[in-house]
All heavy atoms as a GROMACS GRO file, in nm:
protein
  449
    1MET      N    1   0.074   3.698  -4.214
    1MET     CA    2   0.182   3.605  -4.233
    1MET      C    3   0.204   3.529  -4.103
    1MET      O    4   0.222   3.589  -3.998
    1MET     CB    5   0.309   3.678  -4.272
    1MET     CG    6   0.294   3.750  -4.404
    1MET     SD    7   0.443   3.828  -4.467
    1MET     CE    8   0.556   3.699  -4.483
    2THR      N    9   0.201   3.403  -4.112
    2THR     CA   10   0.223   3.321  -3.993
    2THR      C   11   0.361   3.259  -3.997
    2THR      O   12   0.420   3.237  -4.104
    2THR     CB   13   0.116   3.209  -3.987
    2THR    OG1   14   0.131   3.126  -4.102
    2THR    CG2   15  -0.023   3.267  -3.981
    3GLU      N   16   0.413   3.230  -3.878
    3GLU     CA   17   0.544   3.167  -3.868
    3GLU      C   18   0.525   3.016  -3.876
    3GLU      O   19   0.427   2.962  -3.822
    3GLU     CB   20   0.611   3.206  -3.738
    3GLU     CG   21   0.642   3.353  -3.727
    3GLU     CD   22   0.709   3.389  -3.597
    3GLU    OE1   23   0.758   3.297  -3.529
    3GLU    OE2   24   0.711   3.507  -3.563
    4PRO      N   25   0.619   2.947  -3.936
    4PRO     CA   26   0.606   2.802  -3.943
    4PRO      C   27   0.619   2.741  -3.803
    4PRO      O   28   0.690   2.793  -3.718
    4PRO     CB   29   0.721   2.759  -4.033
    4PRO     CG   30   0.819   2.872  -4.026
    4PRO     CD   31   0.738   2.996  -4.002
    5LEU      N   32   0.550   2.632  -3.782
    5LEU     CA   33   0.556   2.563  -3.653
    5LEU      C   34   0.692   2.496  -3.634
    5LEU      O   35   0.750   2.442  -3.728
    5LEU     CB   36   0.444   2.459  -3.642
    5LEU     CG   37   0.302   2.516  -3.642
    5LEU    CD1   38   0.201   2.402  -3.637
    5LEU    CD2   39   0.282   2.607  -3.522
    6VAL      N   40   0.741   2.500  -3.513
    6VAL     CA   41   0.870   2.439  -3.480
    6VAL      C   42   0.842   2.311  -3.403
    6VAL      O   43   0.759   2.309  -3.312
    6VAL     CB   44   0.954   2.535  -3.394
    6VAL    CG1   45   1.086   2.472  -3.356
    6VAL    CG2   46   0.976   2.666  -3.468
    7PRO      N   47   0.911   2.204  -3.437
    7PRO     CA   48   0.891   2.079  -3.362
    7PRO      C   49   0.923   2.099  -3.213
    7PRO      O   50   1.005   2.182  -3.177
    7PRO     CB   51   0.991   1.982  -3.427
    7PRO     CG   52   1.022   2.039  -3.560
    7PRO     CD   53   1.005   2.187  -3.547
    8PRO      N   54   0.859   2.023  -3.124
    8PRO     CA   55   0.877   2.042  -2.980
    8PRO      C   56   1.020   2.022  -2.932
    8PRO      O   57   1.058   2.077  -2.830
    8PRO     CB   58   0.786   1.935  -2.918
    8PRO     CG   59   0.692   1.895  -3.023
    8PRO     CD   60   0.758   1.924  -3.154
    9GLN      N   61   1.103   1.946  -3.002
    9GLN     CA   62   1.239   1.921  -2.957
    9GLN      C   63   1.335   2.035  -2.993
    9GLN      O   64   1.447   2.038  -2.947
    9GLN     CB   65   1.293   1.791  -3.018
    9GLN     CG   66   1.218   1.668  -2.980
    9GLN     CD   67   1.095   1.644  -3.067
    9GLN    OE1   68   1.075   1.712  -3.167
    9GLN    NE2   69   1.013   1.549  -3.028
   10GLU      N   70   1.293   2.128  -3.076
   10GLU     CA   71   1.383   2.231  -3.124
   10GLU      C   72   1.348   2.367  -3.063
   10GLU      O   73   1.234   2.394  -3.028
   10GLU     CB   74   1.377   2.241  -3.276
   10GLU     CG   75   1.428   2.117  -3.345
   10GLU     CD   76   1.428   2.134  -3.496
   10GLU    OE1   77   1.420   2.249  -3.543
   10GLU    OE2   78   1.436   2.032  -3.566
   11THR      N   79   1.448   2.451  -3.051
   11THR     CA   80   1.429   2.587  -3.001
   11THR      C   81   1.398   2.678  -3.119
   11THR      O   82   1.468   2.673  -3.221
   11THR     CB   83   1.556   2.638  -2.931
   11THR    OG1   84   1.590   2.546  -2.828
   11THR    CG2   85   1.536   2.776  -2.872
   12PRO      N   86   1.296   2.759  -3.108
   12PRO     CA   87   1.267   2.851  -3.219
   12PRO      C   88   1.386   2.943  -3.244
   12PRO      O   89   1.457   2.981  -3.151
   12PRO     CB   90   1.146   2.931  -3.169
   12PRO     CG   91   1.086   2.847  -3.063
   12PRO     CD   92   1.198   2.770  -3.002
   13PRO      N   93   1.411   2.982  -3.367
   13PRO     CA   94   1.529   3.061  -3.398
   13PRO      C   95   1.530   3.199  -3.332
   13PRO      O   96   1.636   3.254  -3.308
   13PRO     CB   97   1.526   3.073  -3.551
   13PRO     CG   98   1.388   3.041  -3.591
   13PRO     CD   99   1.332   2.951  -3.486
   14VAL      N  100   1.416   3.256  -3.298
   14VAL     CA  101   1.414   3.389  -3.239
   14VAL      C  102   1.455   3.386  -3.093
   14VAL      O  103   1.497   3.487  -3.038
   14VAL     CB  104   1.275   3.455  -3.252
   14VAL    CG1  105   1.244   3.483  -3.397
   14VAL    CG2  106   1.168   3.368  -3.190
   15GLU      N  107   1.443   3.272  -3.025
   15GLU     CA  108   1.476   3.266  -2.883
   15GLU      C  109   1.624   3.240  -2.860
   15GLU      O  110   1.679   3.285  -2.761
   15GLU     CB  111   1.394   3.157  -2.815
   15GLU     CG  112   1.246   3.190  -2.810
   15GLU     CD  113   1.168   3.083  -2.737
   15GLU    OE1  114   1.231   3.002  -2.666
   15GLU    OE2  115   1.046   3.081  -2.750
   16GLY      N  116   1.688   3.172  -2.946
   16GLY     CA  117   1.830   3.144  -2.930
   16GLY      C  118   1.857   3.045  -2.820
   16GLY      O  119   1.767   2.985  -2.762
   17SER      N  120   1.982   3.029  -2.789
   17SER     CA  121   2.024   2.935  -2.686
   17SER      C  122   2.036   3.008  -2.553
   17SER      O  123   2.094   3.116  -2.545
   17SER     CB  124   2.158   2.873  -2.724
   17SER     OG  125   2.204   2.794  -2.617
   18THR      N  126   1.986   2.948  -2.447
   18THR     CA  127   1.996   3.009  -2.314
   18THR      C  128   2.125   2.969  -2.243
   18THR      O  129   2.155   3.022  -2.136
   18THR     CB  130   1.876   2.970  -2.225
   18THR    OG1  131   1.872   2.827  -2.215
   18THR    CG2  132   1.747   3.023  -2.284
   19SER      N  133   2.201   2.876  -2.300
   19SER     CA  134   2.322   2.831  -2.232
   19SER      C  135   2.430   2.939  -2.230
   19SER      O  136   2.511   2.943  -2.139
   19SER     CB  137   2.375   2.705  -2.297
   19SER     OG  138   2.417   2.734  -2.429
   20SER      N  139   2.433   3.026  -2.329
   20SER     CA  140   2.535   3.130  -2.333
   20SER      C  141   2.473   3.269  -2.335
   20SER      O  142   2.528   3.361  -2.393
   20SER     CB  143   2.624   3.110  -2.456
   20SER     OG  144   2.546   3.121  -2.572
   21ALA      N  145   2.358   3.283  -2.272
   21ALA     CA  146   2.288   3.411  -2.278
   21ALA      C  147   2.357   3.518  -2.193
   21ALA      O  148   2.356   3.635  -2.228
   21ALA     CB  149   2.144   3.394  -2.230
   22HIS      N  150   2.418   3.479  -2.081
   22HIS     CA  151   2.479   3.576  -1.991
   22HIS      C  152   2.625   3.539  -1.965
   22HIS      O  153   2.656   3.427  -1.928
   22HIS     CB  154   2.403   3.579  -1.857
   22HIS     CG  155   2.259   3.610  -1.872
   22HIS    ND1  156   2.213   3.735  -1.904
   22HIS    CD2  157   2.150   3.533  -1.863
   22HIS    CE1  158   2.082   3.732  -1.912
   22HIS    NE2  159   2.041   3.610  -1.888
   23GLU      N  160   2.710   3.638  -1.983
   23GLU     CA  161   2.850   3.616  -1.950
   23GLU      C  162   2.871   3.636  -1.801
   23GLU      O  163   2.795   3.708  -1.736
   23GLU     CB  164   2.937   3.715  -2.027
   23GLU     CG  165   2.936   3.692  -2.176
   23GLU     CD  166   3.030   3.787  -2.248
   23GLU    OE1  167   3.118   3.845  -2.180
   23GLU    OE2  168   3.016   3.802  -2.369
   24GLU      N  169   2.973   3.574  -1.749
   24GLU     CA  170   3.004   3.589  -1.607
   24GLU      C  171   3.050   3.731  -1.580
   24GLU      O  172   3.128   3.789  -1.656
   24GLU     CB  173   3.113   3.490  -1.567
   24GLU     CG  174   3.139   3.490  -1.418
   24GLU     CD  175   3.238   3.383  -1.377
   24GLU    OE1  176   3.261   3.290  -1.456
   24GLU    OE2  177   3.294   3.394  -1.267
   25ARG      N  178   3.001   3.788  -1.471
   25ARG     CA  179   3.035   3.925  -1.436
   25ARG      C  180   3.181   3.933  -1.394
   25ARG      O  181   3.228   3.852  -1.315
   25ARG     CB  182   2.945   3.971  -1.321
   25ARG     CG  183   2.953   4.118  -1.291
   25ARG     CD  184   2.847   4.157  -1.191
   25ARG     NE  185   2.869   4.094  -1.062
   25ARG     CZ  186   2.928   4.154  -0.959
   25ARG    NH1  187   2.970   4.276  -0.970
   25ARG    NH2  188   2.943   4.092  -0.845
   26PRO      N  189   3.256   4.033  -1.444
   26PRO     CA  190   3.397   4.044  -1.404
   26PRO      C  191   3.410   4.086  -1.258
   26PRO      O  192   3.316   4.140  -1.199
   26PRO     CB  193   3.453   4.151  -1.497
   26PRO     CG  194   3.335   4.231  -1.539
   26PRO     CD  195   3.219   4.135  -1.540
   27ASP      N  196   3.527   4.062  -1.202
   27ASP     CA  197   3.553   4.098  -1.063
   27ASP      C  198   3.541   4.249  -1.047
   27ASP      O  199   3.592   4.326  -1.128
   27ASP     CB  200   3.693   4.052  -1.023
   27ASP     CG  201   3.724   4.083  -0.879
   27ASP    OD1  202   3.630   4.091  -0.798
   27ASP    OD2  203   3.843   4.100  -0.847
   28GLY      N  204   3.473   4.293  -0.941
   28GLY     CA  205   3.451   4.435  -0.919
   28GLY      C  206   3.568   4.508  -0.858
   28GLY      O  207   3.566   4.630  -0.849
   29GLY      N  208   3.669   4.438  -0.814
   29GLY     CA  209   3.786   4.502  -0.754
   29GLY      C  210   3.749   4.577  -0.627
   29GLY      O  211   3.684   4.522  -0.539
   30VAL      N  212   3.792   4.704  -0.617
   30VAL     CA  213   3.766   4.781  -0.495
   30VAL      C  214   3.618   4.813  -0.480
   30VAL      O  215   3.573   4.846  -0.370
   30VAL     CB  216   3.848   4.912  -0.492
   30VAL    CG1  217   3.996   4.881  -0.488
   30VAL    CG2  218   3.814   5.000  -0.610
   31TRP      N  219   3.540   4.807  -0.587
   31TRP     CA  220   3.398   4.840  -0.578
   31TRP      C  221   3.316   4.719  -0.533
   31TRP      O  222   3.195   4.728  -0.518
   31TRP     CB  223   3.348   4.890  -0.712
   31TRP     CG  224   3.429   5.006  -0.761
   31TRP    CD1  225   3.512   5.007  -0.869
   31TRP    CD2  226   3.438   5.135  -0.701
   31TRP    NE1  227   3.571   5.129  -0.879
   31TRP    CE2  228   3.530   5.210  -0.778
   31TRP    CE3  229   3.380   5.194  -0.589
   31TRP    CZ2  230   3.562   5.341  -0.747
   31TRP    CZ3  231   3.414   5.325  -0.559
   31TRP    CH2  232   3.502   5.397  -0.637
   32GLU      N  233   3.381   4.605  -0.513
   32GLU     CA  234   3.309   4.485  -0.472
   32GLU      C  235   3.256   4.499  -0.330
   32GLU      O  236   3.156   4.439  -0.294
   32GLU     CB  237   3.404   4.364  -0.481
   32GLU     CG  238   3.335   4.231  -0.475
   32GLU     CD  239   3.254   4.200  -0.600
   32GLU    OE1  240   3.289   4.246  -0.709
   32GLU    OE2  241   3.154   4.128  -0.586
   33HIS      N  242   3.322   4.579  -0.245
   33HIS     CA  243   3.281   4.597  -0.107
   33HIS      C  244   3.264   4.746  -0.077
   33HIS      O  245   3.351   4.808  -0.015
   33HIS     CB  246   3.385   4.536  -0.012
   33HIS     CG  247   3.409   4.390  -0.039
   33HIS    ND1  248   3.319   4.293  -0.004
   33HIS    CD2  249   3.511   4.326  -0.102
   33HIS    CE1  250   3.365   4.176  -0.042
   33HIS    NE2  251   3.480   4.193  -0.103
   34PRO      N  252   3.153   4.805  -0.119
   34PRO     CA  253   3.135   4.950  -0.100
   34PRO      C  254   3.119   4.989   0.046
   34PRO      O  255   3.138   5.105   0.080
   34PRO     CB  256   3.010   4.982  -0.180
   34PRO     CG  257   2.936   4.853  -0.190
   34PRO     CD  258   3.041   4.746  -0.191
   35ALA      N  259   3.089   4.895   0.136
   35ALA     CA  260   3.073   4.929   0.277
   35ALA      C  261   3.203   4.982   0.336
   35ALA      O  262   3.202   5.065   0.428
   35ALA     CB  263   3.025   4.807   0.356
   36VAL      N  264   3.316   4.935   0.285
   36VAL     CA  265   3.446   4.984   0.332
   36VAL      C  266   3.459   5.133   0.302
   36VAL      O  267   3.496   5.213   0.388
   36VAL     CB  268   3.561   4.905   0.266
   36VAL    CG1  269   3.695   4.965   0.300
   36VAL    CG2  270   3.555   4.760   0.308
   37TRP      N  271   3.425   5.172   0.179
   37TRP     CA  272   3.437   5.312   0.140
   37TRP      C  273   3.335   5.399   0.213
   37TRP      O  274   3.366   5.510   0.255
   37TRP     CB  275   3.421   5.327  -0.011
   37TRP     CG  276   3.527   5.251  -0.084
   37TRP    CD1  277   3.512   5.139  -0.159
   37TRP    CD2  278   3.666   5.280  -0.085
   37TRP    NE1  279   3.633   5.096  -0.207
   37TRP    CE2  280   3.730   5.182  -0.163
   37TRP    CE3  281   3.744   5.380  -0.028
   37TRP    CZ2  282   3.866   5.180  -0.185
   37TRP    CZ3  283   3.882   5.378  -0.051
   37TRP    CH2  284   3.941   5.280  -0.128
   38VAL      N  285   3.213   5.347   0.231
   38VAL     CA  286   3.110   5.423   0.303
   38VAL      C  287   3.153   5.443   0.448
   38VAL      O  288   3.136   5.552   0.504
   38VAL     CB  289   2.974   5.351   0.295
   38VAL    CG1  290   2.872   5.416   0.386
   38VAL    CG2  291   2.924   5.351   0.151
   39SER      N  292   3.210   5.341   0.510
   39SER     CA  293   3.253   5.356   0.649
   39SER      C  294   3.366   5.458   0.662
   39SER      O  295   3.371   5.534   0.759
   39SER     CB  296   3.294   5.221   0.708
   39SER     OG  297   3.405   5.170   0.638
   40LEU      N  298   3.458   5.461   0.565
   40LEU     CA  299   3.565   5.562   0.568
   40LEU      C  300   3.509   5.703   0.553
   40LEU      O  301   3.554   5.796   0.621
   40LEU     CB  302   3.666   5.534   0.458
   40LEU     CG  303   3.760   5.416   0.481
   40LEU    CD1  304   3.845   5.391   0.357
   40LEU    CD2  305   3.848   5.441   0.602
   41ILE      N  306   3.411   5.721   0.467
   41ILE     CA  307   3.349   5.852   0.448
   41ILE      C  308   3.275   5.895   0.574
   41ILE      O  309   3.286   6.010   0.619
   41ILE     CB  310   3.256   5.849   0.326
   41ILE    CG1  311   3.339   5.834   0.198
   41ILE    CG2  312   3.169   5.974   0.319
   41ILE    CD1  313   3.258   5.804   0.075
   42VAL      N  314   3.201   5.803   0.635
   42VAL     CA  315   3.127   5.836   0.758
   42VAL      C  316   3.226   5.868   0.870
   42VAL      O  317   3.205   5.963   0.947
   42VAL     CB  318   3.034   5.718   0.797
   42VAL    CG1  319   2.978   5.736   0.936
   42VAL    CG2  320   2.922   5.707   0.696
   43PHE      N  321   3.334   5.793   0.881
   43PHE     CA  322   3.434   5.819   0.983
   43PHE      C  323   3.495   5.958   0.965
   43PHE      O  324   3.512   6.033   1.062
   43PHE     CB  325   3.544   5.711   0.977
   43PHE     CG  326   3.652   5.730   1.080
   43PHE    CD1  327   3.626   5.709   1.214
   43PHE    CD2  328   3.779   5.767   1.040
   43PHE    CE1  329   3.726   5.727   1.309
   43PHE    CE2  330   3.880   5.786   1.134
   43PHE     CZ  331   3.853   5.765   1.269
   44GLY      N  332   3.526   5.996   0.842
   44GLY     CA  333   3.579   6.129   0.815
   44GLY      C  334   3.479   6.239   0.849
   44GLY      O  335   3.516   6.343   0.905
   45ALA      N  336   3.351   6.215   0.817
   45ALA     CA  337   3.249   6.314   0.847
   45ALA      C  338   3.232   6.330   0.998
   45ALA      O  339   3.213   6.442   1.048
   45ALA     CB  340   3.116   6.272   0.784
   46VAL      N  341   3.242   6.221   1.073
   46VAL     CA  342   3.231   6.229   1.219
   46VAL      C  343   3.351   6.305   1.276
   46VAL      O  344   3.335   6.385   1.370
   46VAL     CB  345   3.220   6.087   1.279
   46VAL    CG1  346   3.240   6.088   1.429
   46VAL    CG2  347   3.086   6.026   1.244
   47LEU      N  348   3.469   6.283   1.222
   47LEU     CA  349   3.586   6.357   1.270
   47LEU      C  350   3.572   6.507   1.246
   47LEU      O  351   3.603   6.588   1.334
   47LEU     CB  352   3.712   6.306   1.201
   47LEU     CG  353   3.770   6.174   1.251
   47LEU    CD1  354   3.894   6.136   1.171
   47LEU    CD2  355   3.803   6.182   1.398
   48VAL      N  356   3.524   6.546   1.130
   48VAL     CA  357   3.504   6.688   1.100
   48VAL      C  358   3.398   6.747   1.192
   48VAL      O  359   3.415   6.856   1.246
   48VAL     CB  360   3.468   6.707   0.951
   48VAL    CG1  361   3.426   6.850   0.922
   48VAL    CG2  362   3.586   6.669   0.863
   49ALA      N  363   3.288   6.675   1.212
   49ALA     CA  364   3.183   6.724   1.301
   49ALA      C  365   3.234   6.736   1.444
   49ALA      O  366   3.201   6.832   1.515
   49ALA     CB  367   3.062   6.629   1.295
   50LEU      N  368   3.313   6.640   1.488
   50LEU     CA  369   3.370   6.644   1.623
   50LEU      C  370   3.465   6.763   1.638
   50LEU      O  371   3.465   6.832   1.742
   50LEU     CB  372   3.443   6.513   1.651
   50LEU     CG  373   3.501   6.495   1.791
   50LEU    CD1  374   3.388   6.497   1.894
   50LEU    CD2  375   3.577   6.364   1.800
   51PHE      N  376   3.543   6.792   1.534
   51PHE     CA  377   3.632   6.907   1.537
   51PHE      C  378   3.553   7.036   1.558
   51PHE      O  379   3.587   7.118   1.644
   51PHE     CB  380   3.711   6.913   1.406
   51PHE     CG  381   3.790   7.039   1.389
   51PHE    CD1  382   3.907   7.060   1.460
   51PHE    CD2  383   3.747   7.138   1.302
   51PHE    CE1  384   3.981   7.175   1.444
   51PHE    CE2  385   3.819   7.255   1.287
   51PHE     CZ  386   3.936   7.273   1.357
   52PHE      N  387   3.447   7.055   1.483
   52PHE     CA  388   3.369   7.177   1.496
   52PHE      C  389   3.291   7.182   1.627
   52PHE      O  390   3.273   7.289   1.687
   52PHE     CB  391   3.275   7.196   1.377
   52PHE     CG  392   3.348   7.245   1.255
   52PHE    CD1  393   3.371   7.158   1.149
   52PHE    CD2  394   3.394   7.374   1.245
   52PHE    CE1  395   3.439   7.203   1.036
   52PHE    CE2  396   3.461   7.421   1.135
   52PHE     CZ  397   3.483   7.334   1.029
   53ALA      N  398   3.246   7.067   1.677
   53ALA     CA  399   3.177   7.065   1.804
   53ALA      C  400   3.272   7.102   1.918
   53ALA      O  401   3.234   7.178   2.009
   53ALA     CB  402   3.116   6.926   1.828
   54LEU      N  403   3.394   7.052   1.914
   54LEU     CA  404   3.493   7.086   2.017
   54LEU      C  405   3.533   7.233   2.010
   54LEU      O  406   3.555   7.297   2.112
   54LEU     CB  407   3.615   6.995   2.005
   54LEU     CG  408   3.592   6.848   2.045
   54LEU    CD1  409   3.718   6.765   2.019
   54LEU    CD2  410   3.551   6.839   2.190
   55ARG      N  411   3.543   7.286   1.889
   55ARG     CA  412   3.575   7.430   1.875
   55ARG      C  413   3.461   7.516   1.930
   55ARG      O  414   3.486   7.619   1.992
   55ARG     CB  415   3.597   7.466   1.728
   55ARG     CG  416   3.734   7.424   1.682
   55ARG     CD  417   3.773   7.490   1.555
   55ARG     NE  418   3.761   7.635   1.567
   55ARG     CZ  419   3.800   7.723   1.479
   55ARG    NH1  420   3.855   7.679   1.367
   55ARG    NH2  421   3.786   7.851   1.496
   56ALA      N  422   3.336   7.474   1.909
   56ALA     CA  423   3.222   7.549   1.961
   56ALA      C  424   3.217   7.546   2.112
   56ALA      O  425   3.172   7.642   2.176
   56ALA     CB  426   3.092   7.494   1.903
   57LEU      N  427   3.265   7.437   2.172
   57LEU     CA  428   3.265   7.425   2.318
   57LEU      C  429   3.387   7.490   2.380
   57LEU      O  430   3.395   7.501   2.503
   57LEU     CB  431   3.260   7.276   2.358
   57LEU     CG  432   3.131   7.204   2.322
   57LEU    CD1  433   3.144   7.055   2.354
   57LEU    CD2  434   3.013   7.264   2.398
   58GLY      N  435   3.482   7.535   2.301
   58GLY     CA  436   3.597   7.608   2.352
   58GLY      C  437   3.718   7.523   2.381
   58GLY      O  438   3.808   7.567   2.452
   59PHE      N  439   3.725   7.402   2.330
   59PHE     CA  440   3.844   7.318   2.354
   59PHE      C  441   3.950   7.345   2.253
   59PHE      O  442   3.941   7.366   2.141
   59PHE     CB  443   3.804   7.169   2.350
   59PHE     CG  444   3.729   7.126   2.472
   59PHE    CD1  445   3.593   7.111   2.469
   59PHE    CD2  446   3.798   7.103   2.590
   59PHE    CE1  447   3.524   7.069   2.582
   59PHE    CE2  448   3.729   7.061   2.703
   59PHE     CZ  449   3.592   7.045   2.699
   0.00000   0.00000   0.00000
């Protein structure tokens, strides 16, 4: 079974329209800038490590 030929000016029905293929992505809110959260986690980890290092040195 063959598909009928589509004239060059028309879009085949299986492809659809590309003008509305993708919706705009919603705002990510606090997840839009994950570097802020990563820096806070790293800062906390450094503080905990510093605490244990100072305790090991006797301060």
